[in-house]
C-alpha positions in Angstrom: 12.3 -28.5 -8.6 10.0 -30.6 -10.7 8.3 -33.3 -8.6 8.3 -36.8 -9.8 6.0 -39.5 -8.4 8.9 -41.1 -6.6 9.9 -37.8 -4.9 6.6 -37.0 -3.3 6.8 -38.4 0.2 3.4 -40.3 0.1 4.5 -43.2 2.3 6.0 -40.8 4.8 2.7 -39.1 4.9 0.8 -42.3 5.6 3.3 -43.5 8.2 3.5 -40.2 10.1 0.3 -40.9 12.0 -0.9 -37.4 11.2 -4.6 -36.6 11.1 -4.4 -36.2 7.3 -1.7 -37.3 4.8 -2.4 -34.2 2.7 -1.8 -31.9 5.7 1.6 -33.7 6.3 2.5 -33.2 2.6 1.4 -29.6 2.7 3.5 -28.8 5.8 6.5 -30.5 4.3 6.2 -28.6 1.0 5.8 -25.3 2.9 8.9 -26.1 4.9 10.8 -27.0 1.7 9.7 -23.7 0.1 10.8 -21.8 3.2 14.2 -23.5 3.1 14.4 -22.7 -0.6 13.6 -19.0 -0.2 15.3 -18.2 3.1 17.5 -21.2 3.9 21.2 -21.9 3.4 21.0 -21.3 -0.4 18.9 -18.2 0.2 17.4 -18.1 -3.3 15.6 -14.9 -2.4 18.9 -13.0 -2.8 18.8 -13.9 -6.6 17.2 -11.2 -8.7 14.8 -13.4 -10.7 13.4 -15.2 -7.6 13.0 -11.8 -5.9 11.1 -10.3 -8.8 8.7 -13.1 -9.0 8.0 -13.2 -5.3 7.6 -9.5 -5.1 4.9 -9.7 -7.9 3.0 -12.4 -6.1 3.4 -11.2 -2.5 2.8 -13.1 0.6 -0.2 -13.5 3.0 0.0 -12.5 6.6 0.4 -16.1 7.8 3.4 -16.7 5.6 5.0 -13.4 6.5 4.8 -14.6 10.1 6.3 -17.9 9.2 9.2 -16.3 7.3 9.9 -14.0 10.3 9.9 -17.0 12.6 12.2 -18.9 10.3 15.1 -16.9 11.5 16.7 -15.4 8.4 16.5 -11.8 9.3 18.3 -10.5 6.1 16.0 -12.3 3.7 12.9 -11.3 5.7 14.2 -7.7 5.8 14.6 -7.7 2.0 11.1 -9.1 1.6 9.6 -6.5 3.9 11.6 -3.6 2.3 10.5 -4.4 -1.2 6.9 -4.9 0.1 6.8 -1.5 1.8 8.4 0.2 -1.2 5.7 -1.3 -3.4 2.9 -0.2 -1.0 4.3 3.4 -0.8 4.4 3.6 -4.6 0.8 2.4 -4.7 -0.2 5.1 -2.1 1.7 7.8 -4.0 -0.2 6.8 -7.2 -3.5 6.8 -5.3 -2.9 10.3 -4.0 -1.9 11.6 -7.4 -5.0 10.0 -9.0 -7.3 11.5 -6.3 -5.8 15.0 -6.7 -6.2 14.8 -10.5 -9.8 13.5 -10.2 -10.9 16.3 -7.8 -8.9 19.1 -9.4 -11.4 20.1 -12.1 -14.4 19.6 -9.8 -12.8 21.8 -7.1 -11.8 24.5 -9.5 -15.2 24.7 -11.2 -17.1 24.7 -7.9 -14.8 27.3 -6.2 -14.6 29.4 -9.4 -18.4 29.8 -9.6 -18.6 30.6 -5.9 -15.8 33.1 -6.2 -17.5 34.8 -9.3 -20.8 35.1 -7.3 -18.9 36.6 -4.3 -17.0 39.0 -6.6 -20.3 40.2 -8.2 -21.7 40.7 -4.6 -18.6 42.7 -3.7 -18.7 44.9 -6.8 -22.5 45.5 -6.9 -23.2 45.3 -3.2 -23.5 47.9 -0.5 -20.7 48.5 2.0 -22.0 45.9 4.6 -22.3 43.3 1.8 -18.7 44.2 0.7 -17.5 43.6 4.2 -19.2 40.2 4.2 -18.1 39.2 0.6 -14.4 40.0 0.9 -13.6 37.5 3.8 -15.7 34.9 2.0 -13.6 35.4 -1.2 -10.4 35.0 0.7 -11.8 31.9 2.4 -12.8 30.4 -1.0 -9.3 31.0 -2.3 -7.7 29.5 0.8 -10.1 26.5 0.8 -9.3 25.9 -2.9 -5.6 26.0 -2.3 -5.8 23.7 0.8 -8.0 21.1 -0.8 -5.8 20.8 -3.9 -2.3 21.5 -2.7 -2.2 20.6 1.0 -4.6 17.8 1.9 -3.4 15.1 -0.5 0.3 15.4 0.3 -0.5 15.8 4.0 -2.6 12.6 4.0 0.1 10.7 2.2 2.7 12.0 4.7 0.5 10.9 7.6 -0.2 7.6 6.1 3.5 6.7 5.4 5.4 8.4 8.2 3.1 8.6 11.2 1.3 5.3 11.1 0.8 3.7 14.5 2.6 0.4 15.1 0.2 -2.3 15.9 
């Protein structure tokens, strides 16, 4: 709704006896916005309004106000799309981290493995007994750092988060 000078409740703000007319106007505009988004018309159910508010997001204070407003369906839709967006961001973060560390891990572990293989081939029997478990450990560590820790962290972050 485009505000006109005659639709802004200036006189109501001055007559309210509030500490500040601007605070009165701000509260009224916030309440008007809450009524617009979650009220009887429930504009949040419309796709274009939903797309815009999902892009912008809400602060913690306004999430709380929306929850206290009483429209559980609208608030549930807001939180559902918010959590989907956060999960997609986390998934992208995990994929980027695995990609960034993949070459570094492979190079580091490959050079360590080559050195241990040379020790195993050229070493005496006591060195061979020492080098073989280390080679198995390097292979296991490489596998776990690339293939297990990223997805495990993502799973723990999304499924096993403590409720505050």
